[in-house]
N, C-alpha and C positions, 0 to 999 in steps of 0.2 A: 517533356518535362513532367514529372509526377507531382501531384498535389499532396501536401501533407494533410493527414487526417486531423480534423478539428475535434477536440474532445469536450464533452460536458463533464464537469467535475462535481462530485457530490458535495453537499453542504457539510457532510461528515469528514471531509478531507481537511487536513491542517496539521499543525504542530502538536505533538504529544510529548509531554515531559514526565519522566519518572526517575527517581534516584539521581537527579542532576543530569540525566541524559535526555536530549531532545532529538526526536526523529520527525520526519515529515511523512504523514500517511496520505497517499494520493489514491483516491478511488474515482474511477473515471470510466466512460464509455464513449463510443462515437457520438458526436453531437447530432441531435435530431433523430435519434433512433430509440428503439426499445430493447436494444441488445443488452446482454448481460454486462455486469460491472466487472472491471479488472481492478486489482489492487497492487500497489507498490509501496514499499517503505524505503525512504531515502535517509541514510545516516548523515551525521555531521561531516563525515569524510567523503560524502557523496557516493557511497556504495549503494547500489540499488538491489533490494530484495523483492522479488516479484512472486506472486502466487500463480501457479501454473493453471489452476482451474478458475474459471470465472464464477461470479456470484449472481444469483437471480435478482437480489436487491442490494442497494448500497448499505443498508442496515446489516445484512448478513455478512458483508465484507468487513465492516467495522467490528461487528461482534467477533469475527474470527481473529482480527488483530488483537482485540482485548483478551480473548481466550489464550492467544499465543503469549502475550505479555504475562498473564496470570500464571500460565503453566511453565514457561521457560524463562521469564524475566526479560526486561528490556535489553539487558546486556547480550542476550542471545543474538541480537541483530548485529552486534559488534564483534563477536568472537570468531567468525569465519574469516579465513584468509582470502577466500574468493567469494564473490557475490553468490547468493544462494537463491534457490527456487523452492517455494513451499507447495 
């Protein structure tokens, strides 16, 4: 029986709303480690957009999320027919 990995979630994780659209930003790493941070954005339809490359800090991950929203708009997370990887 395999154990499910427990995650430590960044305090920067949480809901983000812009233009009436809310997504959940989840920044996490394996609990009790100093591993790099992973980031996923979960839409209201429960589509998961994950970043392929990890981030050295949770702040870098959140800054990348903000840059993506500034560059492409929050609707960019909703426009793909299939979940995407950044």
